[in-house]
C-alpha positions in Angstrom: -30.7 14.4 20.5 -33.8 16.7 20.5 -34.9 15.0 17.3 -35.1 11.6 19.1 -36.8 13.3 22.0 -39.6 14.9 20.1 -40.0 11.8 17.9 -40.4 9.7 21.0 -42.6 12.2 22.9 -44.9 12.9 20.0 -44.8 9.6 18.1 -43.1 11.1 15.0 -46.1 13.2 14.1 -45.9 15.3 10.9 -44.8 18.9 11.1 -41.8 18.5 13.3 -38.2 18.9 12.1 -34.8 19.7 13.5 -31.5 20.9 12.1 -28.2 20.6 14.0 -29.9 19.8 17.2 -32.4 22.7 17.1 -36.1 22.4 16.5 -36.9 24.3 13.3 -40.6 23.3 12.8 -43.2 22.2 15.3 -47.0 22.2 15.3 -48.3 25.4 17.0 -44.8 26.9 17.2 -41.4 26.1 18.6 -41.6 24.8 22.3 -39.8 26.6 25.0 -36.4 25.5 26.2 -37.9 24.5 29.5 -40.3 22.2 27.7 -37.5 20.8 25.6 -35.4 20.2 28.7 -38.3 18.5 30.5 -39.0 16.2 27.5 -35.3 15.4 27.3 -35.3 14.4 31.0 -38.4 12.2 30.4 -36.7 10.6 27.4 -33.5 9.9 29.3 -35.5 8.3 32.1 -37.5 6.2 29.6 -34.2 5.0 28.0 -32.8 4.1 31.4 -35.9 2.3 32.5 -36.2 0.2 29.4 -32.5 -0.5 28.8 -32.9 -4.0 30.2 -35.3 -4.8 27.4 -32.9 -3.7 24.6 -30.1 -5.6 26.3 -32.1 -8.7 26.6 -33.3 -8.5 23.0 -29.7 -8.3 21.8 -28.8 -11.3 23.9 -31.9 -13.3 22.8 -31.1 -12.7 19.2 -27.7 -14.3 19.8 -29.4 -17.5 20.9 -30.4 -19.9 18.1 -33.7 -20.3 19.8 -35.5 -22.5 17.3 -32.6 -25.0 17.2 -32.3 -25.0 21.0 -36.0 -25.6 21.5 -35.9 -28.5 19.0 -32.9 -30.0 20.6 -34.5 -29.7 24.0 -37.6 -31.4 22.7 -35.7 -34.3 21.1 -33.2 -34.7 24.0 -35.6 -33.9 26.8 -33.3 -31.1 28.1 -33.8 -27.5 29.2 -31.0 -25.7 27.4 -33.2 -23.1 25.8 -35.2 -22.4 29.0 -31.9 -22.2 31.0 -30.4 -19.8 28.4 -33.4 -17.5 28.6 -33.5 -17.6 32.4 -29.7 -16.7 32.5 -30.3 -13.7 30.3 -33.2 -12.5 32.5 -31.1 -12.9 35.7 -28.1 -11.0 34.1 -30.4 -8.2 32.8 -33.3 -7.9 35.3 -36.2 -5.5 35.0 -35.7 -2.4 37.2 
């Protein structure tokens, strides 16, 4: 997991690598375990705070949005808007 953590924390900058969950190369030397633990905690909090977004995206992708919008335009309905609203209610922002 530390590979994902440092990739996220440092925007996948060059000079960083891991092997078997251990940092093997890092600019200016290997960070302390305390730093790694702190970054991991930040990363986990970020994932938790943005989970709604990933869940919504997966649900949005299941909707055939272009077709729904066209059908709504032709039929004067709100199926697309209602579908989007239902996903937002089911997966609210924290």
